[in-house]
Backbone as ProteinMPNN parsed JSONL, in Angstrom:
{"seq_chain_A": "MPRILIADDHAVVRKGVVQILREAFVSPYIGQASDADELLAKVLKEEWDVVITDISMPGRSGLEVLQQIGEYYPELPVLVLSMYPEDLYAIRAIRTGASGYLRKDSVPDELVKAVHCLLLGKKHITPFLAEKLANSLEQELNQQPHENLSDREFEVMRLLASGVSVSDIAQRLFLRATTVSTYRSRIMLKMNAKCNADLTRYAIENKLL", "coords_chain_A": {"N_chain_A": [[0.842, -1.192, 0.0], [1.046, 1.907, -1.147], [2.091, 5.022, 0.228], [1.11, 8.163, -0.344], [1.576, 11.602, -0.648], [-0.099, 14.503, -1.556], [0.31, 17.779, -2.675], [-1.205, 20.777, -3.36], [-2.603, 23.919, -4.133], [-5.029, 24.041, -5.337], [-8.07, 22.564, -5.101], [-9.426, 21.053, -7.022], [-7.41, 20.084, -8.644], [-6.012, 18.428, -6.877], [-8.035, 16.559, -6.4], [-8.289, 15.396, -8.93], [-5.761, 14.174, -9.261], [-5.775, 12.387, -7.135], [-7.848, 10.659, -7.948], [-6.708, 9.507, -10.254], [-4.531, 8.135, -9.112], [-5.811, 6.36, -7.379], [-7.044, 4.691, -9.166], [-4.89, 3.489, -10.34], [-3.245, 2.272, -8.438], [-3.175, -0.235, -5.826], [-5.253, 0.075, -3.179], [-4.138, 2.649, -2.181], [-2.712, 4.843, 0.296], [-3.58, 8.057, 0.689], [-2.627, 11.336, 1.252], [-3.383, 14.849, 1.692], [-2.437, 18.248, 1.03], [-2.81, 21.771, 1.19], [-1.114, 23.895, 0.978], [2.332, 25.078, 1.227], [3.223, 25.114, 3.907], [1.457, 23.361, 5.212], [2.073, 21.072, 3.819], [4.785, 20.581, 4.585], [4.392, 20.2, 7.326], [2.882, 17.822, 7.377], [4.671, 16.077, 6.216], [6.595, 15.934, 8.187], [5.133, 14.834, 10.233], [4.027, 12.344, 9.474], [4.831, 9.185, 7.829], [5.883, 8.815, 4.467], [5.81, 7.491, 1.135], [6.033, 8.691, -1.33], [6.034, 12.059, -2.429], [3.983, 14.407, -3.999], [4.065, 17.495, -5.429], [3.07, 20.897, -6.111], [4.667, 23.824, -7.555], [4.038, 26.56, -7.346], [2.49, 27.933, -4.748], [0.436, 29.271, -2.057], [2.144, 31.406, 0.294], [5.239, 30.07, 1.229], [7.196, 28.945, -1.547], [6.919, 25.958, -3.597], [9.45, 25.063, -4.217], [11.016, 25.999, -2.142], [10.022, 24.563, 0.091], [10.594, 22.064, -0.864], [13.368, 21.985, -0.692], [13.601, 22.032, 2.079], [12.369, 19.63, 2.783], [14.252, 17.902, 1.729], [16.331, 18.345, 3.5], [15.403, 17.247, 5.899], [14.427, 14.679, 5.193], [16.196, 13.198, 3.145], [15.995, 10.951, 1.523], [13.404, 10.745, 0.717], [11.369, 10.582, -2.029], [10.377, 13.155, -4.286], [7.97, 14.346, -6.454], [7.569, 16.891, -8.712], [4.775, 18.567, -9.782], [3.667, 20.633, -12.081], [2.297, 23.662, -13.577], [4.005, 25.021, -15.122], [6.258, 25.057, -17.935], [8.844, 22.636, -18.689], [11.322, 23.771, -19.343], [11.43, 26.014, -17.822], [11.3, 25.65, -15.004], [12.128, 23.053, -14.354], [14.891, 22.22, -14.238], [15.773, 23.704, -12.043], [14.147, 22.556, -10.074], [15.012, 19.844, -10.019], [17.677, 20.196, -9.265], [17.257, 21.207, -6.77], [16.382, 19.059, -5.414], [14.279, 17.451, -6.277], [12.822, 14.403, -7.509], [11.659, 14.07, -9.891], [9.86, 15.68, -12.599], [6.886, 16.977, -13.812], [4.505, 18.308, -16.12], [1.267, 19.715, -15.486], [-0.516, 19.194, -17.482], [0.153, 16.76, -18.445], [-0.406, 13.418, -19.629], [-2.495, 11.061, -17.861], [-1.294, 8.489, -17.69], [1.41, 9.083, -17.779], [1.836, 10.332, -15.361], [1.286, 8.215, -13.593], [3.325, 6.468, -14.364], [5.539, 7.97, -13.565], [5.212, 8.041, -10.764], [5.436, 5.314, -10.193], [8.145, 4.937, -10.882], [9.416, 6.514, -8.932], [8.628, 5.156, -6.615], [10.125, 2.899, -6.898], [12.564, 3.802, -6.309], [13.825, 5.233, -8.253], [14.597, 7.967, -10.505], [12.419, 10.133, -12.314], [12.834, 11.158, -15.385], [12.136, 13.047, -18.117], [12.671, 12.79, -21.71], [13.156, 15.362, -22.772], [13.921, 16.818, -20.492], [16.17, 15.364, -19.778], [17.909, 16.015, -21.828], [18.176, 18.74, -21.334], [19.455, 18.658, -18.853], [21.821, 17.441, -19.578], [22.982, 19.407, -21.066], [23.328, 21.363, -19.223], [25.682, 21.624, -17.729], [27.534, 22.701, -19.497], [26.253, 25.079, -20.01], [26.458, 26.355, -17.586], [28.879, 27.567, -17.605], [28.493, 29.843, -18.986], [26.522, 31.477, -17.654], [23.308, 32.976, -17.607], [21.996, 36.11, -16.432], [19.528, 35.748, -14.951], [19.78, 33.219, -13.961], [21.286, 33.384, -11.751], [19.673, 34.101, -9.75], [17.894, 33.467, -6.695], [15.44, 30.906, -5.941], [13.061, 32.102, -4.974], [13.554, 34.786, -5.643], [13.596, 34.558, -8.403], [10.95, 33.879, -8.898], [9.632, 36.21, -8.03], [10.802, 38.025, -9.781], [9.713, 37.227, -12.277], [7.047, 37.877, -11.876], [7.188, 40.645, -11.488], [8.173, 41.327, -14.0], [5.984, 40.693, -15.46], [4.329, 42.728, -14.999], [3.061, 42.932, -12.568], [2.285, 44.57, -9.572], [4.232, 45.602, -6.668], [2.735, 45.516, -4.283], [0.634, 43.817, -5.035], [2.042, 41.497, -5.602], [2.997, 40.902, -3.063], [0.579, 40.314, -1.79], [-0.243, 38.102, -3.279], [1.779, 36.215, -2.817], [1.718, 36.012, -0.139], [3.386, 37.652, 1.428], [5.149, 40.371, 3.053], [4.918, 43.732, 1.876], [7.235, 45.195, 2.118], [9.11, 43.183, 2.216], [8.932, 42.125, -0.356], [9.812, 44.344, -1.751], [12.449, 44.383, -0.948], [13.34, 42.029, -2.15], [13.015, 42.85, -4.779], [14.97, 44.86, -4.995], [17.316, 43.352, -4.74], [17.054, 41.745, -6.991], [17.168, 43.621, -9.086], [19.813, 44.447, -8.798], [21.286, 42.059, -9.254], [20.449, 41.487, -11.818], [21.288, 43.628, -13.186], [19.551, 45.705, -13.8], [17.57, 48.646, -14.281], [14.943, 49.38, -14.048], [11.51, 48.156, -13.915], [10.707, 47.762, -16.515], [13.015, 46.995, -17.806], [13.309, 44.446, -16.802], [11.059, 43.242, -17.875], [11.594, 43.359, -20.638], [13.91, 41.764, -20.735], [12.874, 39.314, -19.792], [11.058, 38.671, -21.814], [12.754, 38.464, -24.044], [14.242, 36.252, -23.297], [12.372, 34.316, -23.096], [10.936, 33.839, -20.67], [8.461, 34.311, -19.761]], "CA_chain_A": [[0.0, 0.0, 0.0], [1.879, 3.106, -1.203], [1.631, 6.198, 0.976], [1.403, 9.275, -1.252], [1.104, 12.902, -0.183], [-0.303, 15.425, -2.671], [0.211, 19.172, -2.239], [-1.593, 21.73, -4.404], [-3.577, 24.835, -3.55], [-6.296, 23.909, -6.053], [-8.725, 21.316, -4.701], [-9.807, 20.275, -8.196], [-6.206, 19.39, -9.091], [-5.78, 17.33, -5.93], [-9.062, 15.544, -6.632], [-7.951, 14.677, -10.155], [-4.589, 13.328, -9.014], [-6.229, 11.301, -6.254], [-8.614, 9.709, -8.757], [-5.756, 8.783, -11.11], [-3.735, 7.227, -8.284], [-6.674, 5.296, -6.846], [-7.314, 3.752, -10.26], [-3.649, 2.849, -10.783], [-2.595, 1.531, -7.356], [-4.065, -1.008, -4.96], [-5.48, 0.629, -1.836], [-3.122, 3.624, -1.757], [-3.039, 5.79, 1.357], [-3.291, 9.344, 0.068], [-2.828, 12.523, 2.069], [-3.466, 16.069, 0.902], [-2.049, 19.509, 1.649], [-3.23, 22.861, 0.323], [-0.054, 24.894, 0.851], [3.657, 24.577, 1.57], [3.33, 24.885, 5.352], [0.73, 22.123, 5.53], [2.866, 19.986, 3.228], [5.929, 20.289, 5.444], [3.888, 19.677, 8.6], [2.471, 16.427, 7.201], [5.887, 15.296, 5.961], [7.259, 15.748, 9.475], [4.263, 14.106, 11.156], [3.76, 10.981, 9.023], [5.773, 8.576, 6.888], [5.364, 8.785, 3.105], [6.659, 6.853, 0.125], [6.202, 9.656, -2.417], [5.356, 13.346, -2.305], [3.703, 15.096, -5.268], [3.796, 18.875, -5.043], [3.128, 21.995, -7.064], [5.696, 24.81, -7.244], [3.429, 27.836, -6.982], [1.454, 27.797, -3.738], [0.447, 30.402, -1.123], [3.234, 31.37, 1.262], [6.5, 29.603, 0.663], [7.057, 28.233, -2.81], [7.177, 24.528, -3.549], [10.893, 24.833, -4.258], [11.537, 26.232, -0.794], [9.683, 23.428, 0.95], [11.323, 20.927, -1.424], [14.692, 22.034, -0.086], [13.465, 21.671, 3.49], [12.112, 18.184, 2.835], [15.538, 17.254, 1.496], [17.159, 18.464, 4.702], [14.878, 16.337, 6.908], [14.287, 13.325, 4.666], [16.852, 13.211, 1.83], [15.645, 9.766, 0.738], [11.988, 10.799, 0.335], [11.248, 11.083, -3.408], [9.386, 14.2, -4.505], [7.636, 14.631, -7.849], [6.988, 18.212, -8.902], [3.708, 18.588, -10.786], [3.526, 22.077, -12.245], [1.735, 24.198, -14.806], [5.081, 25.658, -15.871], [6.995, 24.163, -18.831], [10.071, 22.079, -18.128], [12.487, 24.622, -19.536], [11.368, 27.158, -16.925], [11.532, 25.305, -13.602], [12.518, 21.658, -14.118], [16.284, 22.123, -13.817], [15.808, 24.209, -10.672], [13.515, 21.575, -9.191], [15.894, 18.684, -9.886], [18.851, 20.6, -8.492], [16.827, 21.44, -5.398], [16.182, 17.76, -4.783], [13.155, 16.688, -6.822], [13.152, 13.159, -8.215], [10.996, 14.098, -11.184], [9.126, 16.911, -12.909], [5.867, 16.79, -14.837], [3.518, 19.369, -16.271], [-0.071, 19.293, -15.1], [-1.265, 18.73, -18.643], [0.644, 15.449, -18.86], [-1.449, 12.395, -19.635], [-2.505, 10.308, -16.599], [-0.33, 7.387, -17.725], [2.736, 9.612, -17.493], [1.876, 10.543, -13.915], [1.388, 6.888, -12.975], [4.672, 5.983, -14.647], [6.463, 8.728, -12.725], [5.068, 7.574, -9.382], [6.038, 3.97, -10.153], [9.602, 5.111, -10.878], [9.835, 7.022, -7.626], [8.43, 4.098, -5.632], [11.227, 1.946, -7.1], [13.813, 4.463, -5.954], [14.432, 5.814, -9.446], [14.156, 9.307, -10.874], [11.639, 10.184, -13.552], [13.384, 12.229, -16.21], [11.644, 13.002, -19.492], [13.745, 13.003, -22.689], [13.456, 16.787, -22.873], [14.659, 17.216, -19.305], [17.483, 14.711, -19.844], [18.739, 16.825, -22.721], [18.473, 19.985, -20.631], [20.442, 18.36, -17.823], [23.09, 17.147, -20.246], [23.557, 20.667, -21.545], [23.4, 22.353, -18.146], [27.066, 21.842, -17.301], [28.13, 23.641, -20.445], [25.575, 26.369, -19.86], [26.892, 26.987, -16.354], [30.064, 28.369, -17.888], [28.029, 31.118, -19.517], [25.219, 31.671, -17.031], [22.562, 34.201, -17.831], [21.737, 36.792, -15.155], [18.418, 35.221, -14.155], [20.165, 31.948, -13.358], [21.942, 33.684, -10.487], [18.64, 34.439, -8.778], [17.356, 32.379, -5.877], [14.137, 30.456, -6.421], [12.058, 33.117, -4.659], [13.863, 35.954, -6.455], [13.177, 34.251, -9.77], [9.49, 33.945, -8.914], [9.272, 37.622, -7.928], [11.234, 38.664, -11.016], [8.752, 36.924, -13.328], [5.839, 38.637, -11.591], [7.494, 42.046, -11.793], [8.284, 41.433, -15.453], [4.627, 40.543, -16.008], [3.586, 43.937, -14.72], [2.384, 42.852, -11.277], [2.84, 45.548, -8.633], [4.832, 45.075, -5.44], [1.663, 45.209, -3.324], [-0.101, 42.64, -5.512], [2.944, 40.344, -5.419], [2.977, 40.612, -1.632], [-0.694, 39.658, -1.488], [-0.286, 36.811, -3.963], [2.742, 35.29, -2.222], [1.563, 36.081, 1.313], [4.584, 38.284, 1.959], [5.009, 41.792, 3.314], [5.339, 44.566, 0.748], [8.635, 45.562, 2.333], [9.92, 42.011, 1.849], [8.956, 42.072, -1.814], [10.669, 45.455, -2.189], [13.834, 43.927, -0.737], [13.617, 41.089, -3.243], [13.129, 43.632, -6.015], [16.272, 45.525, -4.991], [18.325, 42.318, -5.012], [16.881, 41.324, -8.384], [17.683, 44.696, -9.933], [21.267, 44.427, -8.706], [21.799, 40.855, -9.905], [20.092, 41.51, -13.237], [21.813, 44.874, -13.75], [18.381, 46.375, -14.364], [17.28, 49.933, -13.667], [13.511, 49.516, -13.825], [10.736, 46.956, -14.236], [10.664, 47.601, -17.965], [14.207, 46.225, -18.17], [13.008, 43.055, -16.477], [10.078, 42.767, -18.854], [12.305, 43.157, -21.903], [14.794, 40.611, -20.562], [12.053, 38.108, -19.676], [10.502, 38.365, -23.141], [13.848, 38.038, -24.91], [14.709, 34.934, -22.854], [11.222, 33.421, -23.048], [10.685, 33.496, -19.279], [7.048, 34.604, -19.465]], "C_chain_A": [[0.882, 1.248, 0.0], [1.251, 4.272, -0.454], [2.081, 7.433, 0.195], [0.777, 10.557, -0.724], [1.054, 13.872, -1.356], [-0.47, 16.841, -2.132], [-0.078, 20.074, -3.429], [-2.658, 22.635, -3.814], [-4.924, 24.809, -4.271], [-6.916, 22.54, -5.747], [-9.061, 20.435, -5.898], [-8.608, 19.51, -8.749], [-5.927, 18.202, -8.183], [-6.77, 16.194, -6.172], [-8.748, 14.718, -7.87], [-6.783, 13.727, -9.972], [-4.965, 12.138, -8.144], [-6.967, 10.238, -7.058], [-7.696, 8.87, -9.637], [-4.988, 7.748, -10.298], [-4.577, 6.078, -7.744], [-7.001, 4.262, -7.922], [-6.071, 2.95, -10.64], [-2.987, 1.973, -9.72], [-3.627, 0.842, -6.469], [-4.085, -0.385, -3.569], [-4.398, 1.625, -1.392], [-3.633, 4.473, -0.596], [-2.617, 7.157, 0.854], [-3.617, 10.486, 1.029], [-2.828, 13.751, 1.184], [-3.034, 17.281, 1.723], [-2.372, 20.625, 0.667], [-2.199, 23.976, 0.199], [1.257, 24.305, 1.363], [3.793, 24.273, 3.058], [2.635, 23.591, 5.768], [1.477, 20.916, 4.986], [4.013, 19.601, 4.147], [5.488, 19.69, 6.765], [3.514, 18.202, 8.471], [3.663, 15.527, 6.898], [6.583, 14.975, 7.282], [6.454, 14.859, 10.423], [4.088, 12.64, 10.775], [4.85, 10.48, 8.078], [5.113, 8.464, 5.515], [6.348, 8.091, 2.182], [6.975, 7.812, -1.014], [5.443, 10.937, -2.073], [5.18, 13.926, -3.707], [3.318, 16.524, -4.918], [3.864, 19.843, -6.213], [4.279, 22.916, -6.66], [5.079, 26.08, -6.689], [2.265, 27.61, -6.03], [1.513, 29.003, -2.807], [1.58, 30.27, -0.104], [4.527, 30.97, 0.595], [6.267, 28.831, -0.629], [7.353, 26.752, -2.619], [8.659, 24.212, -3.564], [11.527, 25.038, -2.882], [11.26, 25.039, 0.112], [10.348, 22.152, 0.45], [12.72, 20.843, -0.811], [14.638, 21.609, 1.376], [13.203, 20.18, 3.654], [13.419, 17.417, 2.662], [16.458, 17.292, 2.698], [16.728, 17.472, 5.77], [14.872, 14.881, 6.431], [14.887, 13.259, 3.255], [16.489, 12.034, 0.934], [14.195, 9.784, 0.268], [11.861, 11.372, -1.074], [10.103, 12.074, -3.567], [9.217, 14.423, -6.002], [6.991, 16.008, -7.915], [5.994, 18.148, -10.054], [3.297, 20.046, -10.962], [2.867, 22.464, -13.562], [2.827, 24.79, -15.695], [5.82, 24.655, -16.755], [8.328, 23.747, -18.225], [11.259, 23.023, -18.243], [12.506, 25.822, -18.599], [11.772, 26.797, -15.5], [12.131, 23.918, -13.368], [13.946, 21.515, -13.612], [16.425, 22.597, -12.374], [15.25, 23.17, -9.696], [14.42, 20.369, -8.955], [17.107, 19.027, -9.041], [18.505, 20.853, -7.031], [16.533, 20.139, -4.668], [15.02, 16.944, -5.294], [13.644, 15.434, -7.552], [12.487, 13.084, -9.577], [10.219, 15.385, -11.348], [8.156, 16.626, -14.041], [4.991, 18.034, -14.925], [2.141, 18.824, -15.928], [-0.903, 18.809, -16.272], [-0.729, 17.415, -19.205], [-0.503, 14.438, -18.817], [-1.367, 11.6, -18.328], [-1.484, 9.171, -16.563], [1.076, 7.86, -17.38], [2.898, 9.867, -15.993], [2.043, 9.214, -13.183], [2.788, 6.319, -13.171], [5.695, 6.663, -13.748], [6.41, 8.251, -11.283], [5.662, 6.186, -9.216], [7.562, 4.076, -10.077], [10.097, 5.55, -9.507], [9.686, 5.962, -6.538], [9.539, 3.042, -5.713], [12.584, 2.564, -6.766], [14.535, 5.09, -7.13], [13.933, 7.25, -9.635], [13.355, 9.216, -12.168], [12.081, 11.405, -14.341], [12.865, 12.072, -17.638], [12.807, 13.214, -20.454], [14.142, 14.471, -22.816], [14.301, 17.248, -21.7], [16.051, 16.594, -19.29], [18.438, 15.512, -20.722], [19.129, 18.134, -22.053], [19.537, 19.772, -19.567], [21.818, 18.106, -18.43], [23.791, 18.42, -20.695], [23.823, 21.669, -20.426], [24.836, 22.641, -17.702], [27.766, 22.843, -18.213], [27.536, 25.03, -20.271], [26.034, 27.108, -18.615], [28.104, 27.887, -16.573], [29.677, 29.753, -18.409], [26.624, 31.413, -18.982], [24.608, 33.014, -17.391], [22.219, 34.821, -16.478], [20.634, 36.165, -14.314], [18.752, 33.901, -13.471], [20.916, 32.138, -12.048], [20.943, 34.054, -9.395], [18.27, 33.219, -7.944], [15.981, 32.0, -6.426], [13.056, 31.507, -6.164], [12.285, 34.39, -5.481], [13.411, 35.755, -7.891], [11.664, 34.366, -9.905], [9.021, 35.401, -8.893], [9.644, 38.361, -9.212], [10.234, 38.445, -12.137], [7.453, 37.715, -13.119], [6.041, 40.124, -11.889], [7.542, 42.266, -13.305], [6.92, 41.331, -16.13], [3.761, 41.762, -15.724], [2.816, 43.932, -13.414], [3.057, 43.805, -10.291], [3.405, 44.867, -7.39], [3.748, 44.67, -4.442], [0.876, 43.969, -3.74], [0.741, 41.369, -5.368], [2.93, 39.926, -3.959], [1.714, 39.863, -1.247], [-0.743, 38.252, -2.077], [0.609, 35.777, -3.293], [2.683, 35.271, -0.7], [2.845, 36.586, 1.981], [4.272, 39.73, 2.285], [5.512, 42.577, 2.105], [6.8, 44.965, 0.889], [9.57, 44.402, 1.965], [10.049, 41.902, 0.339], [9.859, 43.178, -2.364], [12.137, 45.101, -2.017], [14.247, 42.955, -1.829], [13.842, 41.853, -4.54], [14.499, 44.309, -6.103], [17.391, 44.54, -5.317], [18.277, 41.896, -6.477], [17.463, 42.358, -9.334], [19.21, 44.687, -9.953], [21.846, 43.246, -9.478], [21.558, 40.866, -11.412], [20.643, 42.742, -13.954], [20.701, 45.64, -14.461], [18.112, 47.669, -13.598], [15.795, 50.117, -13.339], [12.804, 48.226, -14.222], [10.672, 46.698, -15.736], [11.866, 46.809, -18.463], [13.982, 44.735, -17.91], [12.046, 42.457, -17.493], [10.758, 42.455, -20.185], [13.191, 41.912, -21.833], [13.979, 39.312, -20.542], [11.483, 37.687, -21.023], [11.601, 37.827, -24.054], [14.329, 36.627, -24.57], [13.592, 33.94, -22.636], [10.946, 32.915, -21.63], [9.248, 33.765, -18.873], [6.135, 33.7, -20.272]], "O_chain_A": [[1.416, 1.615, 1.046], [0.038, 4.479, -0.499], [3.275, 7.712, 0.086], [-0.408, 10.591, -0.394], [2.044, 14.045, -2.067], [-1.288, 17.081, -1.244], [0.698, 20.132, -4.383], [-3.524, 22.172, -3.072], [-5.86, 25.49, -3.853], [-6.355, 21.499, -6.091], [-8.992, 19.21, -5.807], [-8.767, 18.405, -9.268], [-5.641, 17.103, -8.656], [-6.401, 15.019, -6.153], [-8.915, 13.498, -7.873], [-6.809, 12.603, -10.472], [-4.523, 11.015, -8.389], [-6.735, 9.044, -6.867], [-7.882, 7.658, -9.753], [-4.814, 6.613, -10.742], [-4.102, 4.945, -7.662], [-7.209, 3.088, -7.615], [-6.182, 1.858, -11.198], [-2.255, 1.041, -10.052], [-4.779, 1.265, -6.372], [-3.066, -0.328, -2.88], [-3.806, 1.45, -0.327], [-4.822, 4.783, -0.51], [-1.433, 7.397, 0.617], [-4.729, 10.586, 1.548], [-2.335, 13.71, 0.057], [-3.234, 17.336, 2.937], [-2.229, 20.454, -0.543], [-2.379, 24.902, -0.593], [1.292, 23.182, 1.867], [4.415, 23.278, 3.43], [3.16, 22.824, 6.575], [1.509, 19.861, 5.62], [4.195, 18.423, 4.455], [6.132, 18.773, 7.277], [3.803, 17.414, 9.372], [3.673, 14.355, 7.275], [7.099, 13.873, 7.468], [7.017, 14.212, 11.306], [4.009, 11.78, 11.653], [5.679, 11.251, 7.594], [3.951, 8.076, 5.4], [7.557, 8.101, 2.414], [8.058, 7.755, -1.597], [4.354, 10.897, -1.501], [6.117, 13.933, -4.505], [2.351, 16.744, -4.189], [4.609, 19.64, -7.172], [4.806, 22.804, -5.553], [5.54, 26.614, -5.681], [1.193, 27.159, -6.435], [2.531, 29.693, -2.764], [1.931, 29.164, 0.308], [4.869, 31.471, -0.476], [5.255, 28.146, -0.779], [7.95, 26.342, -1.624], [9.087, 23.21, -2.991], [12.463, 24.331, -2.511], [12.151, 24.562, 0.814], [10.639, 21.254, 1.24], [13.191, 19.762, -0.459], [15.527, 20.906, 1.855], [13.748, 19.543, 4.556], [13.669, 16.422, 3.343], [17.268, 16.388, 2.9], [17.569, 16.911, 6.472], [15.259, 13.972, 7.166], [14.145, 13.264, 2.272], [16.656, 12.108, -0.283], [13.795, 8.917, -0.509], [12.209, 12.532, -1.296], [9.005, 11.864, -3.053], [10.186, 14.657, -6.724], [5.985, 16.262, -7.252], [6.334, 17.729, -11.16], [2.653, 20.623, -10.086], [2.877, 21.703, -14.529], [2.603, 25.034, -16.881], [5.992, 23.504, -16.354], [8.867, 24.429, -17.354], [12.106, 23.075, -17.351], [13.482, 26.571, -18.575], [12.503, 27.548, -14.854], [12.602, 23.642, -12.264], [14.193, 20.772, -12.663], [17.116, 21.966, -11.575], [15.817, 22.939, -8.627], [14.578, 19.922, -7.819], [17.521, 18.235, -8.194], [19.361, 20.728, -6.156], [16.446, 20.119, -3.44], [14.784, 15.842, -4.799], [14.731, 15.415, -8.13], [12.722, 12.144, -10.336], [9.95, 16.095, -10.379], [8.537, 16.105, -15.09], [4.766, 18.722, -13.93], [1.88, 17.628, -16.06], [-1.886, 18.093, -16.084], [-1.105, 17.002, -20.302], [-1.453, 14.599, -18.052], [-0.288, 11.478, -17.748], [-0.875, 8.917, -15.524], [1.846, 7.126, -16.762], [3.97, 9.644, -15.429], [2.85, 9.105, -12.259], [3.368, 5.753, -12.245], [6.606, 6.016, -13.231], [7.45, 8.077, -10.648], [6.319, 5.907, -8.213], [8.193, 3.375, -9.287], [11.079, 5.017, -8.989], [10.52, 5.876, -5.637], [9.85, 2.377, -4.725], [13.623, 1.923, -6.924], [15.71, 5.441, -7.03], [12.969, 7.677, -8.999], [13.585, 8.341, -13.002], [11.742, 12.539, -14.002], [13.135, 11.062, -18.289], [13.834, 13.766, -20.058], [15.323, 14.789, -22.952], [15.278, 17.977, -21.877], [17.008, 17.225, -18.841], [19.617, 15.667, -20.403], [20.265, 18.591, -22.181], [20.423, 20.609, -19.396], [22.843, 18.501, -17.872], [25.019, 18.504, -20.705], [24.463, 22.697, -20.645], [25.163, 23.772, -17.341], [28.498, 23.718, -17.751], [28.24, 26.035, -20.374], [26.009, 28.338, -18.576], [28.328, 28.842, -15.829], [30.441, 30.71, -18.286], [25.672, 31.576, -19.745], [25.29, 34.036, -17.47], [22.161, 34.109, -15.475], [20.775, 36.056, -13.096], [18.087, 33.509, -12.512], [21.157, 31.176, -11.319], [21.326, 34.291, -8.249], [18.325, 32.085, -8.42], [15.431, 32.699, -7.276], [12.229, 31.773, -7.037], [11.33, 35.002, -5.96], [12.901, 36.681, -8.522], [11.158, 34.885, -10.9], [8.123, 35.781, -9.645], [8.895, 39.22, -9.678], [9.932, 39.379, -12.88], [6.838, 38.167, -14.084], [5.172, 40.775, -12.469], [7.022, 43.256, -13.82], [6.731, 41.827, -17.241], [2.608, 41.829, -16.149], [2.004, 44.825, -13.169], [4.284, 43.831, -10.198], [3.096, 43.711, -7.101], [3.832, 43.607, -3.827], [0.493, 43.163, -2.892], [0.217, 40.301, -5.052], [2.858, 38.737, -3.649], [1.759, 38.901, -0.481], [-1.232, 37.322, -1.436], [0.251, 34.602, -3.206], [3.488, 34.607, -0.047], [3.317, 36.019, 2.967], [3.251, 40.262, 1.85], [6.421, 42.137, 1.4], [7.52, 45.063, -0.104], [10.675, 44.616, 1.467], [11.127, 41.624, -0.186], [10.586, 42.965, -3.334], [12.972, 45.474, -2.841], [15.351, 43.037, -2.367], [14.753, 41.537, -5.306], [15.115, 44.327, -7.169], [18.305, 44.858, -6.078], [19.31, 41.712, -7.12], [18.171, 42.011, -10.279], [19.824, 44.894, -10.999], [22.781, 43.408, -10.262], [22.353, 40.33, -12.184], [20.49, 42.887, -15.166], [20.881, 46.15, -15.567], [18.399, 47.764, -12.405], [15.436, 50.907, -12.467], [13.413, 47.319, -14.789], [10.593, 45.55, -16.173], [11.759, 46.044, -19.422], [14.406, 43.881, -18.689], [12.201, 41.311, -17.915], [10.518, 41.405, -20.781], [13.215, 41.106, -22.763], [14.345, 38.333, -21.193], [11.427, 36.499, -21.339], [11.393, 36.841, -24.76], [14.771, 35.891, -25.452], [13.801, 32.865, -22.074], [10.749, 31.719, -21.415], [8.863, 33.471, -17.742], [4.913, 33.797, -20.159]]}, "name": "protein", "num_of_chains": 1, "seq": "MPRILIADDHAVVRKGVVQILREAFVSPYIGQASDADELLAKVLKEEWDVVITDISMPGRSGLEVLQQIGEYYPELPVLVLSMYPEDLYAIRAIRTGASGYLRKDSVPDELVKAVHCLLLGKKHITPFLAEKLANSLEQELNQQPHENLSDREFEVMRLLASGVSVSDIAQRLFLRATTVSTYRSRIMLKMNAKCNADLTRYAIENKLL"}
């Protein structure tokens, strides 16, 4: 009986994943979390065979809690299930400790296959992601500015580049406006940008939006 914990702030997504897993596995024990804090609390409280989590959730991002899970339970496999394309977050997720990365629009069979791999102690790497990982070492020699951002800084940068105000970002990420302003200052320095328009132009040119 596999013990699987699903974390996503959208109940309809959790319901869909639960249905897929119940049809594919025999009597699975499935837990649910609606945000990063609840996810971490349940990881610390109970034993799990696999964790499936989104990246973008209220409060701390999925990447932040992924790192924390790795600190407490480095052997616990985590599958990131995200709406974002692989070329945007997959490398970050794998480097942070994820054992696999899938988009939410993947077919159910792909999700089942990924969970099976993780239960066997293997990683689930799509051909596209394998190619990205193979090229990442070479790319590190010529890193682009956005690759020097932390996971949270990268998230804030994309929102700023999309035209979202500091106050709206704070509300969306459950942060203080002053905290977001601090992130913005760091981002501007690391990206050598003078204004939000510079971020927007950079994001469009590098296909980050």
